[in-house]
C-alpha positions as CSV (number, residue, x, y, z in Angstrom):
1,M,18.8,0.8,23.1
2,P,16.7,3.3,21.1
3,A,18.4,6.6,20.1
4,P,16.7,9.0,22.5
5,E,17.5,6.7,25.5
6,L,21.1,6.3,24.3
7,L,21.5,10.1,23.9
8,V,20.1,10.8,27.4
9,T,22.2,8.0,29.0
10,T,25.4,9.3,27.2
11,A,24.6,12.9,28.4
12,M,24.0,11.8,32.0
13,R,27.3,9.8,32.0
14,T,29.2,12.8,30.6
15,L,27.6,15.1,33.2
16,A,28.5,12.7,36.0
17,Q,32.1,12.5,34.7
18,A,32.3,16.3,34.8
19,G,31.2,16.3,38.4
20,V,27.6,17.4,37.9
21,T,25.4,15.8,40.6
22,T,21.9,17.0,39.6
23,A,20.1,17.6,36.3
24,T,16.5,18.1,35.3
25,F,14.3,16.9,32.5
26,G,11.9,19.7,33.1
27,A,8.3,19.5,34.2
28,G,6.2,16.4,33.3
29,A,2.5,15.5,33.9
30,K,1.4,12.7,36.2
31,D,-1.2,10.2,35.2
32,T,-3.6,11.4,37.8
33,F,-4.6,14.7,39.4
34,E,-4.0,14.8,43.1
35,A,-5.4,17.5,45.3
36,V,-2.9,18.2,48.1
37,N,-4.3,21.2,50.0
38,G,-6.8,24.0,49.6
39,I,-9.1,22.5,47.1
40,G,-12.5,21.2,48.3
41,S,-13.5,17.6,47.7
42,I,-16.2,18.4,45.1
43,R,-13.9,20.7,43.1
44,A,-11.0,18.2,43.5
45,R,-13.3,15.4,42.1
46,I,-14.3,17.5,39.1
47,L,-10.7,18.6,38.4
48,A,-9.6,14.9,38.7
49,D,-12.2,13.8,36.2
50,V,-11.4,16.5,33.7
51,Y,-7.7,15.9,34.1
52,K,-8.1,12.1,33.6
53,G,-9.9,12.8,30.3
54,I,-7.2,15.2,29.2
55,S,-4.2,13.1,30.3
56,N,-5.6,9.9,28.8
57,C,-6.1,11.7,25.4
58,K,-3.3,10.5,23.1
59,T,-3.5,13.8,21.1
60,F,-2.1,15.9,23.9
61,G,0.6,13.4,25.0
62,L,0.9,15.0,28.4
63,T,2.3,12.0,30.2
64,R,4.8,10.9,27.5
65,K,7.6,13.0,28.9
66,S,7.0,11.8,32.4
67,H,7.1,8.1,31.3
68,F,10.3,8.7,29.4
69,R,11.9,10.4,32.4
70,E,10.9,7.5,34.7
71,Q,13.2,5.2,32.7
72,F,16.1,7.2,34.1
73,G,14.8,7.3,37.7
74,A,13.2,10.7,37.6
75,K,10.3,10.8,40.1
76,D,10.2,14.5,41.2
77,A,6.7,15.8,42.1
78,L,5.5,18.9,40.5
79,F,2.9,21.0,42.3
80,I,0.8,23.6,40.6
81,C,-0.9,26.3,42.6
82,Y,-4.3,27.4,41.5
83,P,-5.6,30.9,42.3
84,P,-8.8,31.0,44.5
85,H,-11.2,31.8,41.6
86,G,-9.7,29.4,39.0
87,L,-7.3,29.6,36.2
88,G,-9.4,30.5,33.2
89,F,-8.7,29.1,29.7
90,S,-5.4,30.9,29.2
91,G,-4.1,29.5,32.6
92,I,-5.1,25.9,31.6
93,N,-3.4,26.3,28.2
94,A,-0.2,27.6,29.9
95,I,-0.1,24.5,32.2
96,M,-0.7,22.1,29.3
97,D,2.0,23.8,27.2
98,S,4.5,23.3,30.0
99,V,4.0,19.6,30.2
100,K,3.5,18.6,26.6
101,S,6.0,16.6,24.7
102,H,7.7,18.8,22.1
């Protein structure tokens, strides 16, 4: 087992022995953009195409953390609420920073 996986497995086992029943890996990006509510179909399609380009880009590594988490059974959905008139560049950067692998 590689070192990161061993470290996480050991930490999870130690937490369980201490009586901890929940833990989090923090936010992680999905492979696809999914509009749930409040975004029109044209805007959703545009956002999905842009997100696909960004999430597939190896430079950003947005989905690495999520794929790592899935090894341990983490499948929590993360929903991001967008303001009615968009996020702007700084809002998009803030979201990307929250899901990047560090």
